[in-house]
N, C-alpha and C positions, 0 to 999 in steps of 0.2 A: 708025908704027902709028895707027889711028886713036883719035881722041879719047873714044868712047865706048867704044875696047876697054881704052884705057887707064884713064880713070872706072873701070872696071868690073873690073879687076886692081887697083887702089888701093884698092876698095872689099872686094875678097875679102881683100886682105891686112890690110886694116883687121879687118875681120869676123875673121879667124883669131886678132888678137893682142887684139881686146876679147874675144873668148871665153876668151882662155888666161890673159890678164893676166901676160903674161909678163913685159912693159912697162907703165908705168903706164898707165892710160885716155889720162890729158889726152896725155900723148907722144905714142902712138895717135892719138887726133882730130888735132893741132894737126901730126901730122908727116906725116898724108894729104894735108893741106890744101898745103902746103907742097910736097909730091912731086908732086903737082896741078900747081902754080906752076912748080917747077925741070921740068917736062914739055910745058910751053906751054900744058893746056888754062887755068886761072885766068891770070888778069892779077895783078901784085903786090899790086894794089889790092882784088882779089876775097879773094884768101890770107888775108887777114886782117881782114876785113870783119865777121867773125863777134865780135870782140871790140870793134868800135864797135853791134855793135847794138841796140838799145833792151830788149833781151829781158836782157841779159847785167846790164843795167843793177838791169830791176826783182829780176832773182836776188837781186844782192850788197844792195839795199837790204830785202828780205827775208828774207833768212838772219841782218841783223843784227838787226830785229827780233825775230827769232828767239832770238835770243842771249841779245837783251834780257830776253823772257821769262824765260827758265831762271835769269840772272844775278840777278834780282830775285826770283829764286821765288814767281812770278805760275803760272807754268803748275803748279809742285809744289803749288802751294797747293789750286789749285784741282784737280788732281786727288786729291790725297791725302784732301782734306775730301768729294769723291765717294765715293772708295771706301770710306771710312772707315764712313761714314751706312747702306751698302749690308749693315755687318754680315756675320756672319761664315756665311750662308748660299749655298752654293756656285756654286746658280744665278743669286741676286740681286748677289752679288758679280762674276759673271762678264758679266754685264745691261751693270750700272754701270761695270762696268773699260772695257767692248769703247764701252759707248758717248762715253765721256770722252776716251779715246783716239782714236775717230774725230774729235770734234772738234777736239781738241788739233792734230790731224794733217793737217788742211783747213785748219789757219795756217800751221804751223811745222812743222819737223823730227819727221819719223816716228819718226827713231832716238831723237832727244833725246824724246820723249815714249816709247818705251817704257824708255830707261836712266834719266830720273827717276821710274818709274813700278812698275816692276820693286823695289827694294829695299823698296819699302811693303809690295807685292802678296807679296812670298816671307814678309815678319816677321808680316804676316796669315794667311797659310796654317799658318807652323808654329803659330802661337796657337791657333789652330784646328783645329789636328791634319787638316784638309783636304790632300787632293792640290795642289800646287803646279803640275804638268805643265800641265793643261786651263786651267790661269787664262793661262799666262805662253804658252801656245797661242793663245789666244781674243785678246790681246793682241794681240798678232806680227800675225795676221789682219788685226786692227780697224784698228789702223797702217796696213798694205799700202793696205784701200778706203778708209779715209779722205780717202788724198789723192785721192782723185776726186772727191771735192765741190765745189773749189773751182781757177782755173788759177793759184793757187800754192802746192797741193796739194803737188803731186809733179813733177819736169822735166820727165818724158813732157808733161803736162798740156799749160807752157808751150812746149813744143818745137813739139804739134801745133799750137798756134796761131799761133808764129814761121814755121813750113813753110806755111801758110797767105796769111799774108801777104805773105813773099816772092814765094810764086807768084802774087801778084794777087790773094788772096781777103780777103774780111774777116775778121778774126780771131774766132775764141771769144769769146765775155761771159765777165766774171769768176766767176759763178752759171752759166753754160749747164752746166758739167760738172758740177752737180748734178741733174740730169735723168735721166742714169743714175747717177751716185754715189748717191743715197741710195736706189733702189730696189736694188742693189746693194749697200750699206751695210747695210739692211735685212735684205736674204738671206744676208749674212755671221755677222751675227749668229742669225737664227735657226738658219741652217743649225749653229752652235756650241753654241746653248744645247739640240739634240737631237740630231742624228746624229754631227757634229763632237765633242761632249765623251766621247761616247760610246765614238769611234774612239781617242782618246787615252790614251796608258799613263796606269796610277792612280801617279805619281812623287811621293814625299815630300822637301821641301824640308829642306836642312843646318841644324841651326841655328846656324851658325860663315858661312856662306855669304857675309854681305856683311858688312862690318865698320863697326861705328859711329862715323861722321868727324863730328866737329861741322863744319857749312857757317856759311855767312856768318851771322849775325842776321838773322830776318826785318824788311824794310823796309817799311811799313805803307803810307806815300808813296810810295816809287819803284814799287809792287806795281802803286797808284791809276794814278799818270801815264802807266808802259807799258800797263797797261788803256783809260785812256781813247784813248793813242798807236794800240793795233792797231782800238778802235776807229773813230776817226778814216778811218786809214786805208783799212779795208774799206771802210765808206761811201766816204768819194769813189771808192775803184776803180769800186764798185758803179754809181755818178753819175757817172761819168766821161765818157759823154756831153754832160750835160748841164750838168755844170759846165765844161769843157773842161779840163780837166787832165790830160793822160796818163800811164795807171796808172805807169809807171817815176817819175814825178815824184811821185806821192803817196810812192811806196816809198821813196823817197830824204830825202825832205822825214820821215817818219817815223824812216826812221834815223837823222838827221840830228838830229832834238828828240830820242833817245834817249841821243844820246851828249852833247848839252847839257845835258839834265836833268837826268844823271848814275842814267842809268837801266843804262849798258853803259858802260864805257870804250874809249877808242879803241882799248888794245891788246886787251880783250875782243871788240871792234867786231869788226878784223882777223882775229883767230883765229874766230869768227864764221863768216865766210863759205867756203862749202866751193869753195876754190878749183881741185879735181879736177873739179865737176860746170862752172864757167864755162866754166876751157878747153874741158874737152870739149865741150862746148854751142858755143864758137866757132869750135873746130874744126869741126864736123861741118855747118855753118850753110854754109859756104863749098862741103861737099862733095857737100850738096843741090843749089846752085845750079850746078854740074857739073853732075851727074847729067841735069839738066832741058835745062840748052844744048848739052849735047853727043850728049844723044839715049838716054845709056847707059841713064836711066829707062823709055824708051817699048822698048829692046830687053829690061826682064826685064816691062816690062807685058805685051808681045806674048807672050813664053815662057806668062805665066802663063796670060795667055787661053788661049793655045793649050792647053794642059791642061784649063783649069774648060771652056772650049767658048767660041765668037765672040761666043755671046749668054749668057754666063752669070746665072743670074737673082743677084738682091740680098742674097738669102741665104746662098748661096753666096761670095760673093765674100768677106761680115763671116765667115764660119765661117771661109774660108782664109785672111783675114787677123789674124782671132782667135788660131788655133791657128799660125801663123807666130811672130805677136809674141810669147804668151803662152812658146811653146816655147822661143824664145829668152832670154826673160828669167829663165828657171829656174836658167840657166846662166852668166849675164851680164850685165852693168851694166844693167838697165831703160830708161834715158836712150840710153844704147849703142846698144839693140835698137831703139828707139823712133827714134832720128837715123835707123838704116840702113833703117829701113821707108817712114817717113816719104815722101822723091822719091818711091818705088815705088809708095805706095800713091796718090799725085796721079797718078801716070803713068798707073794702072790706070783711078782714075775716068775721066780723059781719054780715054784709049782707047776709052770705050765709051760717052764723049759723057751720062755721069752727075757727079753732085755729087760732090766728094771731100771733104764734111764727114763722112759717115756711116762714111767708111771711114779716113779719119783717127780719128776718134774711137774706134773701133774698135780699132785699132792704143793707140793712147794707154790705152785703160782694161785694154787684155790685158798692155801694158807692164805695170804694177801688180800683175797677179795674178800675183803671184811668191810660193806659197804650198808647191811642191810638193819643196824643196829648200833645205836651211839655208844655202847661198852664194845664194838667192836675191835678199836683201835683209840690210839690215844687221839690220834688227827681228828675223828668223827666225835670223839668226846671234847675237847676244844673249842670245836665250832657250836657246839651245842648251845650253849649260853648267850654270844654274840646275835646268832643265828634265829634267833628265837626258834630253836625248832620243836617240835615232839616227836614222841617217839615213831611214831606213823608217818611221821616226813622220809625218814631215814627207812621207811619199808617201802612205800612209795616211788622213791628213786634208784633205792638198791636194789631192789628183785631185778629189776629190767635186765640192771647192769651185770647184775649173777648170773643171767641169761645168756648176752652177749661173749662174756666170757666166757663161758665154760664152749660156747659155739665157737668162737677163736682155740681154743685148748683141742676140742673137737678136729678143728683142720689144722691147725699150725703142727700142735706137738708129731702127730703121725710120722708127719712129711719129714721132720729134723733127726726125730729119734724113733727109727722104727723099731717097731715089736719085734723082728725079724729080720734083722738086716744080713743081708746075703754075704 
């Protein structure tokens, strides 16, 4: 059997298991790479090449730093301070809550951000006798768009950058995502402050929703140390080319510093690493390589081009890839959907002689637009119970936001990442 056909068959099987999650995501990803090795499409070294990829190291380092932010209480301190200063006015509270969630999600886990802020928000809503549902929905949406601000904000961003590098292109810069992430975040806040808030149900929180448990006492010294480490790592990443230190090295130095200074214990550091994301990423990189080398990506690209025309306009490509990526991410892991589409996007761009940057940026951003189902992303799931939401509530609030995000992408992406740069 032709290697391209084998690769496509493996891709279809992986897509099915990604969507249904009948087996763990990481098992699906690594299993796909191993199958390609058994069928001879990839060499043994290529099958496990993802585990030695420098981006995996970057992931691990930032997971540890993110864990330190929450273990020291730094993230909670920032969030609680901002939210409490907003008072009990519904609009002011939502604005403050969304802004701090966006900022924290840009440099740490959006799931952890929502988890630590949610009890605070619920208690404020109970005390002020205001609906909790709109606040929690706004926070979940903010956590999703906040990840689009930086390279490390969400796994799809790093995946898009790594796919470019694997294909021989320069990767995206650390803050390059902010060019689209900031407009998208502003649009998300404006949407929730107006139409989105009205589309939310007016549900009130239960008084006994969260049990008040003692946490470890705050340690101002450790919080300060963690903050300094975070700032230093981010600055080093931004100045990567100037100082000659790779981003993954900065991340690991920061992670080691967090452990050595006691901001996080060795055990907490290991627990803070999302191993599913690590192995999912490591398994999908060899699949992306097989899509390229076997010609499977070109076959899919030719099929898509056949549907949208031999000379599609950039706008049609942006819209088509956004719909595909955003549609998949509503029912499966955003990392998995981005990983499936990244090599296809590269092939589509190459087939028409266009730059791959706008295509991959579209796929990555759309993968973060997980607004319309409670299972689309962990923050959505976290607020489901406390907000007393139904499935249809996510649909009502999410679909208009998806349309807003599509419009932002159509306008902004071609400006900063032209399809045919001069």
